[in-house]
Backbone bond lengths (Angstrom), bond angles and torsions (degrees), N, CA, C in turn:
res aa  C-N    CA-C-N  psi(-1)  N-CA   C-N-CA  omega(-1)  CA-C   N-CA-C  phi
1 M - - - 1.428 - - 1.533 107.67 -
2 R 1.282 117.37 124.68 1.452 122.52 -178.86 1.508 110.58 -87.83
3 G 1.333 115.10 144.70 1.456 120.17 178.02 1.522 109.42 -98.89
4 T 1.294 114.95 -169.80 1.449 122.26 178.55 1.511 109.29 -80.08
5 Q 1.321 116.68 136.42 1.434 120.16 -179.12 1.538 108.95 -110.82
6 I 1.345 114.87 128.71 1.454 119.05 177.23 1.524 108.09 -121.55
7 Y 1.327 116.55 160.51 1.463 121.38 -179.08 1.533 107.59 -116.89
8 V 1.327 114.80 126.01 1.447 121.88 -178.81 1.527 108.72 -102.69
9 P 1.340 118.36 125.87 1.464 119.38 178.98 1.540 110.17 -71.03
10 C 1.320 115.20 147.96 1.454 119.81 179.06 1.525 109.25 -147.67
11 N 1.312 115.85 173.77 1.450 122.74 -179.73 1.529 108.33 -79.16
12 P 1.350 119.64 117.28 1.460 121.02 -177.57 1.537 111.62 -66.72
13 E 1.320 119.34 -25.45 1.461 120.10 178.84 1.519 110.96 -69.06
14 T 1.363 117.51 -32.97 1.461 121.27 -178.51 1.520 111.79 -84.28
15 F 1.356 117.07 -45.57 1.454 121.20 -173.72 1.525 114.57 -100.12
16 G 1.312 116.92 -15.67 1.460 119.80 -179.80 1.506 113.99 88.41
17 V 1.325 117.79 -9.23 1.463 122.90 176.23 1.521 108.07 -135.04
18 S 1.344 115.50 159.60 1.454 118.52 -177.28 1.539 112.29 -86.25
19 Q 1.329 117.49 -17.25 1.464 121.60 175.96 1.520 109.31 -156.20
20 F 1.358 116.25 152.63 1.464 117.38 177.49 1.519 107.93 -132.27
21 P 1.353 116.31 150.66 1.465 120.56 -175.63 1.540 111.74 -84.25
22 I 1.334 115.13 144.86 1.469 122.97 171.95 1.515 106.51 -128.97
23 T 1.321 116.73 132.05 1.443 121.11 178.79 1.535 109.78 -101.30
24 L 1.308 115.81 123.47 1.463 122.01 178.16 1.519 107.78 -101.62
25 H 1.333 115.07 118.40 1.461 119.40 178.88 1.531 108.96 -92.18
26 R 1.299 114.99 142.22 1.459 120.91 -179.25 1.541 107.72 -76.45
27 P 1.295 118.17 128.56 1.467 119.89 179.89 1.517 110.45 -67.45
28 Q 1.298 115.50 145.01 1.463 120.76 178.73 1.519 107.63 -103.89
29 L 1.292 116.36 126.24 1.452 121.24 -179.56 1.525 109.07 -110.82
30 Q 1.309 115.15 136.72 1.443 119.85 173.59 1.532 106.86 -113.99
31 L 1.291 115.78 116.59 1.448 120.63 -177.06 1.519 109.98 -104.12
32 R 1.313 115.80 135.52 1.469 120.64 172.39 1.510 106.83 -108.81
33 Y 1.283 114.83 129.81 1.444 119.26 -179.17 1.523 109.31 -98.25
34 R 1.312 115.67 132.63 1.460 120.48 176.18 1.525 108.24 -82.57
35 S 1.304 113.12 167.19 1.454 117.53 179.15 1.532 108.94 -63.83
36 K 1.317 117.04 170.61 1.450 120.97 -174.51 1.510 112.98 -72.55
37 E 1.347 117.19 -12.08 1.454 118.47 177.49 1.531 109.12 -66.64
38 T 1.290 116.28 150.77 1.454 119.84 -177.64 1.536 110.23 -70.67
39 Y 1.295 115.18 142.01 1.462 120.71 -179.60 1.511 108.07 -109.87
40 K 1.315 116.24 123.98 1.464 121.64 -178.70 1.511 108.32 -95.65
41 I 1.312 117.84 129.44 1.451 122.16 178.76 1.522 107.68 -75.27
42 P 1.361 117.61 124.37 1.458 119.02 -179.63 1.525 111.76 -64.14
43 L 1.340 115.69 136.24 1.450 120.53 -178.02 1.521 112.47 -98.98
44 T 1.328 116.20 -26.11 1.461 119.95 -178.94 1.535 108.47 -121.82
45 I 1.329 115.65 167.23 1.458 119.69 178.13 1.532 109.71 -65.06
46 A 1.327 117.21 -37.39 1.465 121.10 179.14 1.532 110.36 -60.73
47 E 1.329 116.86 -46.79 1.465 119.93 178.12 1.515 110.40 -63.59
48 E 1.317 117.07 -37.85 1.465 120.22 179.88 1.527 111.32 -65.64
49 V 1.330 116.86 -38.92 1.465 120.91 177.92 1.530 110.00 -63.57
50 D 1.347 115.73 -47.52 1.473 119.52 179.11 1.533 110.73 -60.96
51 A 1.337 117.33 -43.67 1.461 120.69 179.67 1.527 110.80 -63.59
52 S 1.338 117.97 -39.16 1.459 120.86 -179.73 1.520 110.87 -66.50
53 I 1.334 116.53 -41.35 1.471 119.64 177.95 1.513 110.83 -62.38
54 E 1.339 115.93 -46.07 1.465 120.12 178.89 1.521 110.65 -61.62
55 E 1.313 117.69 -42.86 1.460 121.52 -179.57 1.519 111.26 -64.53
56 W 1.335 117.07 -39.67 1.463 120.28 -178.58 1.527 110.48 -65.47
57 Y 1.349 116.37 -46.53 1.466 118.89 179.77 1.531 111.24 -67.47
58 A 1.348 117.65 -34.13 1.461 120.45 177.94 1.529 110.33 -65.93
59 A 1.337 116.97 -38.17 1.466 120.20 179.18 1.524 110.52 -65.52
60 K 1.338 116.91 -33.19 1.465 121.13 178.43 1.524 112.24 -83.06
61 G 1.339 115.52 -11.29 1.468 119.87 -179.64 1.521 111.54 77.18
62 L 1.305 117.76 26.92 1.459 122.44 -178.97 1.520 110.39 -114.50
63 P 1.329 117.34 152.67 1.463 118.35 173.49 1.522 109.73 -77.59
64 V 1.320 115.85 153.33 1.462 120.66 179.44 1.528 107.99 -73.79
65 P 1.351 117.92 124.88 1.469 119.86 179.70 1.526 110.89 -62.26
66 P 1.317 117.10 149.48 1.476 120.17 -177.37 1.521 112.96 -60.88
67 D 1.350 118.01 -33.26 1.460 119.13 -178.32 1.527 112.32 -73.89
68 E 1.328 118.65 -11.93 1.459 120.87 178.40 1.518 112.68 -103.71
69 I 1.314 116.91 -1.36 1.470 120.04 175.53 1.514 108.27 -78.15
70 G 1.303 117.80 127.26 1.462 122.25 178.44 1.512 114.49 82.43
71 V 1.317 118.41 17.55 1.463 121.13 178.11 1.531 109.76 -62.14
72 G 1.294 116.76 -38.55 1.471 120.33 -179.95 1.502 111.47 -64.11
73 A 1.350 117.51 -38.37 1.455 120.02 178.74 1.512 110.73 -65.68
74 K 1.337 117.09 -39.43 1.470 120.74 176.86 1.517 110.48 -62.98
75 M 1.340 115.98 -41.49 1.455 120.44 177.38 1.520 110.78 -63.12
76 A 1.326 117.23 -37.79 1.461 121.34 -179.45 1.533 110.61 -65.24
77 I 1.345 116.21 -39.01 1.463 120.17 177.99 1.513 110.31 -63.74
78 L 1.353 117.01 -45.71 1.465 121.03 178.37 1.529 110.96 -62.83
79 D 1.337 115.94 -40.05 1.451 120.16 -179.49 1.528 111.03 -66.52
80 E 1.327 115.81 -37.52 1.466 120.23 178.51 1.526 110.23 -66.10
81 K 1.337 116.95 -41.57 1.481 120.56 177.35 1.526 109.77 -61.05
82 E 1.338 116.54 -43.22 1.456 120.51 -179.84 1.522 110.97 -64.08
83 E 1.324 116.85 -42.04 1.460 120.44 177.85 1.528 111.26 -62.00
84 T 1.334 116.15 -39.21 1.461 120.59 178.22 1.526 110.13 -64.38
85 R 1.335 116.25 -43.15 1.464 120.91 179.66 1.534 110.52 -62.86
86 I 1.323 116.39 -43.14 1.464 120.18 179.10 1.516 111.04 -64.68
87 Q 1.335 117.17 -41.22 1.465 120.81 -179.74 1.514 110.67 -64.27
88 L 1.350 117.20 -41.00 1.459 119.73 177.24 1.514 111.94 -64.22
89 A 1.339 116.65 -39.61 1.455 120.38 177.65 1.527 110.78 -63.65
90 R 1.326 117.24 -40.36 1.458 120.28 177.46 1.515 111.99 -63.87
91 E 1.315 115.74 -42.98 1.476 119.61 178.77 1.522 110.73 -63.05
92 K 1.338 116.34 -40.51 1.461 120.56 -179.85 1.527 109.30 -65.66
93 A 1.322 117.15 -39.53 1.466 120.85 179.83 1.509 110.76 -67.40
94 E 1.335 117.44 -31.16 1.465 120.60 -179.95 1.525 112.22 -78.92
95 E 1.364 117.40 -13.36 1.466 119.01 176.48 1.521 110.16 -60.86
96 I 1.345 116.22 -39.22 1.440 120.64 174.18 1.527 105.52 -77.95
97 N 1.310 117.02 142.57 1.463 121.75 -177.50 1.535 110.02 -51.20
98 P 1.347 118.55 114.18 1.453 120.75 -177.68 1.524 113.52 -72.99
99 V 1.342 117.86 -17.01 1.457 120.83 -178.54 1.525 107.87 -96.57
100 V 1.313 116.85 116.16 1.448 121.07 179.55 1.528 108.79 -83.24
101 P 1.336 116.50 126.29 1.464 119.17 178.60 1.517 110.55 -65.04
102 P 1.326 118.10 163.85 1.473 121.76 179.61 1.535 111.22 -59.20
103 F 1.334 114.68 142.63 1.459 120.64 -176.96 1.527 111.40 -61.40
104 G 1.352 115.15 137.96 1.440 121.25 175.90 1.513 115.24 92.06
105 T 1.328 116.60 -14.56 1.464 118.73 179.66 1.524 108.87 -79.11
106 P 1.337 118.28 158.91 1.464 120.38 177.02 1.526 111.73 -60.08
107 E 1.328 117.39 -33.38 1.472 120.53 179.08 1.519 110.64 -65.28
108 F 1.338 116.49 -35.43 1.461 121.81 178.89 1.533 109.93 -60.39
109 W 1.348 116.29 -50.07 1.457 119.56 -177.74 1.513 110.91 -67.84
110 A 1.316 118.66 -36.49 1.469 121.63 176.67 1.524 110.27 -64.01
111 Y 1.320 115.48 -41.16 1.460 120.80 178.61 1.528 110.20 -58.87
112 H 1.338 116.45 -47.64 1.467 119.73 -178.00 1.522 112.41 -70.59
113 R 1.329 118.38 -32.86 1.463 119.50 174.63 1.533 110.26 -63.57
114 N 1.332 116.29 -43.96 1.465 120.29 179.08 1.524 111.57 -65.22
115 K 1.306 115.59 -40.09 1.477 120.78 179.17 1.539 109.92 -63.11
116 K 1.326 117.10 -43.85 1.458 122.12 179.95 1.523 110.46 -65.85
117 A 1.324 116.61 -41.36 1.465 120.73 178.81 1.524 110.72 -63.19
118 A 1.320 117.27 -41.50 1.484 120.85 178.50 1.525 110.40 -64.87
119 E 1.334 117.32 -40.63 1.456 120.99 178.92 1.534 110.21 -65.65
120 N 1.332 117.69 -42.18 1.453 120.49 178.31 1.526 111.83 -64.18
121 K 1.336 115.61 -37.11 1.467 120.29 178.02 1.531 109.55 -65.23
122 R 1.324 116.69 -44.05 1.464 120.65 179.06 1.515 110.34 -61.99
123 R 1.328 116.83 -42.75 1.475 120.94 179.77 1.525 111.47 -65.88
124 A 1.335 117.62 -38.00 1.461 120.42 179.34 1.531 110.06 -65.45
125 E 1.326 117.11 -38.67 1.465 121.09 177.90 1.526 110.38 -65.36
126 A 1.320 117.35 -33.11 1.465 121.71 -178.99 1.533 111.54 -86.44
127 G 1.346 116.98 -5.88 1.454 120.12 -179.67 1.520 113.83 79.88
128 L 1.308 116.92 25.17 1.464 122.59 -179.62 1.523 109.70 -103.75
129 P 1.344 118.34 160.48 1.454 119.79 177.43 1.532 110.20 -71.19
130 S 1.332 115.17 160.08 1.464 119.22 179.66 1.522 109.84 -69.71
131 V 1.304 115.45 171.40 1.467 121.25 -178.82 1.528 109.82 -61.60
132 D 1.339 116.47 -44.47 1.457 120.40 -178.77 1.523 112.05 -65.32
133 E 1.343 117.23 -40.71 1.468 120.83 178.63 1.520 110.51 -64.39
134 E 1.321 116.31 -40.17 1.462 119.82 179.28 1.533 110.39 -65.94
135 K 1.316 116.51 -41.32 1.468 121.50 179.44 1.526 109.82 -62.65
136 A 1.340 116.73 -43.58 1.466 121.41 179.95 1.531 109.96 -64.19
137 A 1.324 117.57 -38.88 1.469 121.07 178.63 1.523 110.28 -64.19
138 K 1.319 116.98 -39.66 1.458 119.78 178.99 1.541 110.89 -66.72
139 V 1.319 117.24 -38.83 1.454 120.95 178.66 1.527 109.95 -63.73
140 K 1.338 117.02 -44.57 1.465 121.44 178.11 1.515 110.85 -60.63
141 E 1.337 115.91 -41.50 1.475 120.68 179.71 1.536 110.25 -63.04
142 R 1.336 116.43 -43.15 1.469 119.97 178.96 1.532 111.14 -63.85
143 E 1.325 116.06 -42.71 1.471 120.04 179.81 1.519 110.56 -64.21
144 A 1.336 116.84 -38.51 1.465 120.88 178.38 1.531 110.17 -64.27
145 K 1.321 116.46 -40.56 1.469 120.33 178.23 1.530 110.37 -64.58
146 K 1.332 116.72 -43.36 1.469 120.20 178.91 1.520 110.49 -62.29
147 A 1.337 117.50 -41.99 1.454 121.49 179.54 1.512 110.85 -64.45
148 A 1.334 117.47 -41.66 1.456 121.27 179.30 1.529 109.85 -65.07
149 K 1.328 116.03 -39.42 1.470 120.30 179.87 1.530 110.17 -67.00
150 A 1.336 117.40 -40.93 1.457 121.16 178.46 1.498 111.11 -65.79
151 A 1.348 117.44 -39.96 1.470 121.41 178.41 1.509 110.78 -63.93
152 K 1.325 115.27 -40.89 1.471 120.22 178.58 1.517 110.75 -65.07
153 A 1.330 117.29 -40.77 1.471 121.19 178.55 1.515 110.26 -66.60
154 A 1.349 117.46 -39.90 1.464 120.51 179.25 1.529 110.25 -65.77
155 K 1.320 116.36 -39.40 1.470 121.12 179.84 1.530 109.26 -65.80
156 A 1.338 116.72 -40.09 1.470 120.11 179.40 1.531 110.27 -67.53
157 A 1.342 117.35 -38.80 1.453 120.94 179.13 1.527 110.85 -68.21
158 K 1.305 116.74 -35.77 1.460 121.52 -179.83 1.524 110.13 -70.20
159 A 1.348 116.92 -34.40 1.451 120.97 -178.90 1.521 111.75 -70.15
160 Q 1.315 118.05 -23.19 1.467 120.82 -178.04 1.460 108.12 -83.66
């Protein structure tokens, strides 16, 4: 199928011709018509999930199973709980001064002392070791690994 051909003028010194042809092809559209019932555009992800499930089962010619009705609403409830949890975490993080003072100033060190104290308090309430205790445990673990590695290397050297 041939499209419409137009001629574009150009500089003959650059292109060697005074105009060149361009063929414009007519786009082909394939339209699918929905049934005569009104189609509501989903506004939320939950509505979109429910609409997609309904559309999929309708395309297969099957009824929507009862356990899949309202899946989007259940997802919306879970999403709302997660948003609430994230918002609470953000608010809690903002309780500590969110602006860090310039490094080396007395305010900087006071800020970090307060931040560490708040973290240790939170850990104590959760039944976890303090930041310093955890750091010391990690150092001991690293030293134990180094010692085991050195012992293994010494044993391998002795075996040779």
